[in-house]
C-alpha positions as CSV (number, residue, x, y, z in Angstrom):
1,M,-0.1,-0.2,0.0
2,W,1.5,3.3,-1.1
3,L,0.7,5.4,2.2
4,I,3.1,2.6,3.9
5,N,5.4,1.6,1.4
6,S,5.8,4.8,-0.6
7,S,8.0,8.3,0.9
8,I,5.2,10.5,-0.3
9,G,2.4,8.3,1.2
10,R,3.9,8.7,4.8
11,K,4.4,11.9,4.5
12,V,0.9,12.4,3.7
13,V,0.3,10.3,6.5
14,M,2.4,12.4,8.7
15,S,0.1,15.3,7.9
16,V,-3.1,14.0,8.4
17,T,-2.7,12.4,11.6
18,G,-0.7,16.1,12.7
19,L,-3.5,18.1,11.1
20,C,-6.0,15.9,13.2
21,L,-3.6,16.5,16.3
22,I,-3.5,20.0,15.9
23,L,-7.3,19.9,16.0
24,F,-7.7,18.1,19.2
25,L,-4.9,20.6,20.6
26,T,-7.1,23.2,19.8
27,F,-10.2,21.4,21.8
28,H,-8.1,21.0,24.2
29,C,-7.1,24.6,24.7
30,C,-10.7,26.2,24.7
31,M,-11.0,23.7,27.0
32,N,-8.6,24.8,29.7
33,V,-9.4,28.9,29.2
34,V,-12.8,27.6,30.5
35,A,-10.4,26.6,33.8
36,L,-9.7,30.3,33.9
37,F,-12.9,31.5,34.7
38,S,-14.6,28.5,36.2
39,G,-13.7,25.5,38.1
40,E,-17.2,24.4,37.9
41,A,-17.7,24.9,34.6
42,Y,-14.4,23.1,33.9
43,N,-15.2,20.0,35.9
44,M,-18.6,19.6,34.4
45,I,-16.9,19.1,31.4
46,C,-14.2,17.1,33.2
47,E,-17.6,15.0,33.9
48,L,-19.0,14.7,30.2
49,L,-15.5,13.6,29.2
50,G,-15.0,11.1,31.5
51,A,-14.7,6.6,31.9
52,N,-17.8,6.5,29.7
53,W,-17.7,4.3,26.3
54,Y,-17.3,7.4,24.0
55,A,-14.5,9.1,26.0
56,V,-12.8,6.0,25.8
57,V,-13.0,5.4,22.7
58,A,-12.2,8.5,21.8
59,T,-9.1,8.3,23.5
60,M,-8.3,5.0,22.0
61,G,-8.6,7.0,18.7
62,L,-6.5,9.8,19.6
63,A,-3.8,7.8,21.1
64,L,-3.7,5.7,17.8
65,L,-3.2,9.0,15.9
66,A,-0.3,10.4,17.6
67,L,1.2,6.5,17.7
68,I,0.6,6.5,13.9
69,H,2.5,10.1,13.9
70,I,5.5,9.3,16.0
71,V,6.5,6.1,14.1
72,Y,6.3,7.9,11.1
73,A,8.1,10.5,12.1
74,F,11.3,8.2,13.3
75,I,10.8,6.2,9.8
76,L,10.7,9.5,7.8
77,T,13.5,10.9,9.9
78,A,15.5,7.3,9.5
79,Q,14.8,8.1,5.8
80,N,15.8,11.5,5.5
81,R,19.0,11.2,6.8
82,K,19.9,8.1,4.9
83,A,18.8,9.3,1.5
84,R,20.4,13.1,1.9
85,G,23.2,13.0,4.6
86,D,24.6,16.3,5.3
87,N,22.6,18.5,2.7
88,R,19.0,16.9,4.1
89,Y,17.8,19.9,5.0
90,A,18.6,22.3,1.8
91,I,15.1,22.5,0.5
92,A,13.6,23.9,3.6
93,T,16.4,26.1,4.3
94,E,15.5,27.5,0.9
95,V,11.7,27.8,1.3
96,N,11.9,29.3,4.9
97,P,15.7,30.5,6.1
98,G,15.3,31.7,9.9
99,K,12.6,30.1,12.5
100,V,11.5,28.1,10.9
101,E,14.6,26.3,9.7
102,W,15.7,25.8,13.3
103,A,13.0,24.2,13.9
104,S,12.9,21.9,10.4
105,K,16.6,20.5,11.6
106,N,15.3,19.7,15.2
107,M,12.1,18.0,14.4
108,L,13.2,15.1,16.1
109,V,14.6,16.5,19.1
110,L,11.7,18.5,19.4
111,G,9.3,15.7,18.7
112,I,11.4,13.7,21.9
113,I,10.8,16.9,24.1
114,I,7.3,16.7,23.4
115,L,6.7,12.9,23.6
116,L,8.3,13.1,27.5
117,G,6.0,16.0,28.0
118,L,3.0,14.1,26.6
119,F,4.2,11.0,29.2
120,L,4.3,13.8,31.8
121,H,1.1,15.3,31.4
122,L,-0.5,11.5,30.9
123,F,0.3,10.7,34.6
124,N,-0.6,14.3,35.7
125,F,-3.9,14.0,34.2
126,W,-5.1,11.1,32.4
127,Y,-3.6,8.9,35.2
128,N,-5.2,10.5,37.6
129,M,-8.3,11.1,36.2
130,M,-9.8,8.6,33.3
131,F,-7.3,5.9,34.9
132,A,-8.4,6.2,38.3
133,E,-12.4,6.4,37.4
134,L,-11.9,3.4,35.3
135,F,-10.2,1.8,38.5
136,P,-11.7,2.9,41.5
137,A,-10.2,0.6,43.9
138,I,-7.3,3.4,43.7
139,H,-7.4,6.3,45.7
140,Y,-6.5,9.2,44.5
141,D,-6.5,13.1,46.0
142,P,-8.3,15.1,44.2
143,A,-11.1,13.0,43.5
144,P,-11.0,11.7,39.7
145,A,-14.2,14.1,38.9
146,D,-12.0,17.0,40.4
147,G,-10.1,17.9,37.1
148,F,-9.7,21.6,38.5
149,G,-8.3,20.5,41.4
150,K,-5.5,18.4,39.3
151,I,-5.0,22.2,37.3
152,V,-4.8,23.9,40.5
153,N,-2.5,21.1,42.5
154,T,-0.3,20.5,39.3
155,F,0.9,24.2,37.8
156,G,0.9,25.4,41.8
157,N,4.3,23.1,41.7
158,P,7.3,25.4,39.9
159,V,8.8,22.4,39.1
160,Y,5.8,21.0,36.9
161,A,5.3,24.8,35.8
162,V,8.0,25.2,34.4
163,L,8.6,21.7,32.6
164,Y,5.1,22.4,31.0
165,V,6.4,26.0,29.8
166,I,9.3,24.1,28.1
167,W,6.8,21.7,26.7
168,I,4.5,24.2,25.4
169,C,7.4,26.2,23.8
170,A,8.5,22.7,22.2
171,I,5.1,22.3,20.9
172,W,5.5,25.9,19.2
173,F,8.5,25.2,17.5
174,H,7.5,21.9,16.1
175,L,4.0,22.9,14.9
176,S,5.6,26.4,13.3
177,H,6.9,24.1,11.0
178,G,4.6,21.3,11.3
179,F,1.6,23.0,10.0
180,W,2.5,24.4,6.7
181,S,4.9,21.7,6.1
182,A,1.3,19.8,6.0
183,M,-0.4,21.5,3.6
184,Q,2.5,21.6,1.4
185,T,2.6,18.0,1.4
186,L,-1.2,17.7,1.1
187,G,-0.9,19.8,-2.4
188,V,-2.9,22.5,-1.0
189,S,0.1,25.1,-1.4
190,G,1.9,26.3,-4.4
191,K,4.0,29.0,-4.9
192,I,1.8,32.0,-3.8
193,W,0.0,29.9,-0.9
194,L,3.2,29.1,0.6
195,K,4.2,31.8,2.3
196,R,0.5,32.5,3.3
197,W,0.3,28.9,5.0
198,Q,3.3,29.5,6.8
199,V,1.8,32.9,7.9
200,I,-1.0,31.5,8.9
201,G,0.5,28.8,10.1
202,L,2.6,31.4,12.7
203,I,-0.1,33.1,13.7
204,Y,-2.7,30.4,14.5
205,V,0.0,28.0,16.3
206,T,1.3,30.9,18.0
207,L,-1.9,32.3,19.6
208,L,-3.1,28.2,20.5
209,M,0.1,27.9,22.3
210,L,-0.1,31.1,24.5
211,G,-3.8,29.9,25.2
212,F,-2.1,26.9,27.1
213,L,1.1,29.0,28.3
214,V,-1.9,31.6,30.0
215,V,-3.2,28.9,32.1
216,V,-0.2,27.6,33.5
217,L,1.1,30.9,34.3
218,A,-2.1,32.3,35.9
219,F,-2.4,28.8,38.2
220,A,1.3,29.0,39.0
221,F,1.3,32.5,40.3
222,G,-2.4,32.0,41.5
223,C,-4.2,34.7,39.5
224,A,-6.4,33.0,37.5
225,P,-10.0,34.5,38.0
226,S,-11.8,31.1,39.1
227,L,-9.2,31.2,41.9
228,C,-10.6,34.6,43.3
229,C,-14.2,34.6,42.3
230,D,-16.8,34.1,44.9
231,G,-19.3,36.4,44.2
232,T,-21.2,38.5,41.6
233,A,-19.2,39.1,37.9
234,A,-18.0,42.8,39.1
235,D,-16.7,40.9,42.4
236,C,-15.2,38.5,40.4
237,C,-13.3,41.0,38.0
238,Q,-12.3,43.3,40.8
239,Q,-10.6,40.0,43.1
240,A,-9.2,38.7,40.0
241,V,-7.7,41.9,39.6
242,D,-6.6,41.8,43.2
243,C,-4.6,38.6,42.9
244,C,-3.0,39.5,39.7
245,K,-2.0,42.1,41.9
246,D,-1.2,40.0,44.8
247,A,0.6,37.6,42.4
248,A,2.8,40.5,41.3
249,A,3.8,41.5,44.3
250,A,5.1,38.2,45.7
251,C,7.3,38.0,42.3
252,G,8.8,41.8,43.5
253,K,9.9,40.0,46.5
């Protein structure tokens, strides 16, 4: 089958799985932003996406996409190194010098960092939430359904917060190259649209990663509105401002 045996087919598989994973990241980012403003609303989403049959099936499908993407990445990297030697990135340099050139040269390293970060994320959240619901005999604190509590505990830990920031930066570099490269592989990018897809991809990926980054930093510094809100909308806004001022003052000490 050409999708498996040919180089072009493997790149198509990489592109399709990569774009699917970007769509998932978009949903995940939107979900995380909810936690900034309401812990109750975030836990409602977690309950909806808990250990039920459709969530388990979706998780298995997502895991399969990620596995295929990772395996094909290693295959294509090995194939690329063997075929081109030291000149394997000459084309990437011509089409997009600078920032994306660095990303293209280090896609494997970035991929490994992302993979390690994925294992950490699965342990902190999937293992302590969905896995915990599937096997309720094991005791977890906070409770598996308390996704908001997991966020507060995880990002409140300075070590985890720094590791997640590094992970998010690695994903940004990886996607800044991967997005337009996928469009090029799928044939929707010509001489004119190549630059456009690069700009579109850069803007989209930057906004997406900023969403994740804001969540991590807001909980790391304790200034997320959901941590301060206990009254009306006006009170919540004022308390959020006060929380941010307190966090800034603490950083200045």
